[in-house]
N, C-alpha and C positions, 0 to 999 in steps of 0.2 A: 244492694239487697243485703239486709242483715240476716244472719243465720240464727234462728231461734234455738234456745237450749231446750232439749227434751226434758220431760219430768225426771227421767232416770239420770240425766247429766246434772240436773239441778240438785238432786238428792246426793249424788256422788260428790259434787263440789261442797255441799254442806258437811259431808263426812270428812272430807279432806281438811276443811277449815277447822272442824272440831278436833281433828287429830293434831293439827299444827298448834292449836291452843293448849291441848293436853301436853304436847312435847315442851312447850314453853313453861308450863306450870311444873312439870316434872323436873326440867332442867333447873329451874329456879329453886325448887325444893332441894334438889341434890346438891346444888352449890351452897345452900345455906346449912345443910347438915355437915357435921364434922366428918372428916375422913374416917373410914371404917377402922383403920389401923390405930386410931387414937383410943379406941376402946380396949386395946390390948396393952400390955406392959411395953413401955417405950424401949426401943432398942437403940443402941449407940449409933448405929450407922444409918444414914439416910437411904442408902442402897438397900439395906436389909428391910427398912421400913417399906420401901416401894415394892420389894419382892413379896413381903408378907401380905400387903394389900392386894397385889395382883393374884396371889395364890388364893386368898380368901374369896375374891370376886369370882374366880374360876370355880371354886367349890360351890358357891352359892348359885352360880349360873350367870346368865346375862343380866345386865342391869335393866331396870324398868325403862329408862330412857332409850336404851338400845332396842328394846322390844317395841317401844312406841315409834321409833324411827323406821324399824322394819315394816311395821303396819302402815306407816305413811308411804313408804316405798311401794308397797303392794297397791295402795289406793291410787297413787300417781300412775302406776303402770296400767291399772284398770281405766283410769281417766284417759290415758293416751290411746288405749284401744277404742274406747267409746268415741273419742274425738276423731280418730282415723275412720271409724265406721260412719260417723255423721258426715265427715268430709266427703267420703265416697258417695254417700247418698245424695248430698248436695251437688256433687260433680255430675252424677247421673241426671239429676233434674235439669241442670244447666245444659247438659248435652242434649236432652230431649227438647228443651226450649230452642236451642240453636238449630236443631233439625227442623222444627216447626217454622222458625223464622226463615231458614233456607228455602223451604217449600214455598212460603209466601213470596219471598223475593223472586223465586223462579216464575211464579204465576204473574207477578207484576212485570217481570222481564218479558214474558209472553204477551201480556197486554200492551206493553210499550211497542213491541215489534209489530203487533197487529195494527196499532194506531199509526205507526210509521207507514205501513203498507197502505192503509186507508188514506192518509194524507197525501201519499205519493199519487194514488189514484185520483184524488180530488185535484191535485196540482195538474195532472194530465188533462182532466176535464176542464179546468179553468183555462189552461193553455189553449185547448181546442175551441172553447167559447170565444176566447180573445181573438184567435185566428179567424173564426167565423164572423165575428163582429167587424174586424178589420176588412175582411173580404166583402161583407155586406156594405160597409161604409164606402169601399172602393166602387162597388157596383152602383151604389146610390149616386156617387159623384158622376159616374159614367152616364147614368140615366139622366141626371140633372143636365149635364152638358149636352146630351142628345136631345133633351126636351127643349133646351134653349135654341139649339140649332133648328130643331123641328119647328118651334114656334116662329122663329125668324123666317124659316122657309115657308111656313104656312102663311104668315103675314104678307111676305113678299109675293108669294104665289097668288094669294087672294087679291092683293092690290093690283098685281099685273093683270089678273083676270078681269077685275072690275074696270080697269082702264081700257082694256081692249074691248070690253063690252060697251063702254061708254063711247068709244070712237066709232063704233058701228052704228 
């Protein structure tokens, strides 16, 4: 899942990019300009030249590039805060989604458990039917054997009765 930028974050990123471009332009301009000390009477020593330039810069104040860098620093701090807030928001959304998924999984687990109990009951019913079928099959064999003996007995009894009647 990609985290979308908010309009505020998009605006801030635009301001950061504009500040970076401004810093690059100011730095380039500053490097092209002659050093400020060259506008004054040259001194014999390089050290005195450096000191003069440093003192003049302090009198004038911060350089434009330093101001731009400070502005960029403030923008990036603001960006970090926005990013942290957005991350926290997304984390809460993920947490809410995980909670919903957990509830669904719990329901599915309950359904699986209920299905397991039902299939266990069906298994007991099938086992009982199987036992009844085997018992009925056994009883049928007993009846069949009994019928064979009974028909043999009836046939022999009738034959004997007929013969005895014929003898008389």
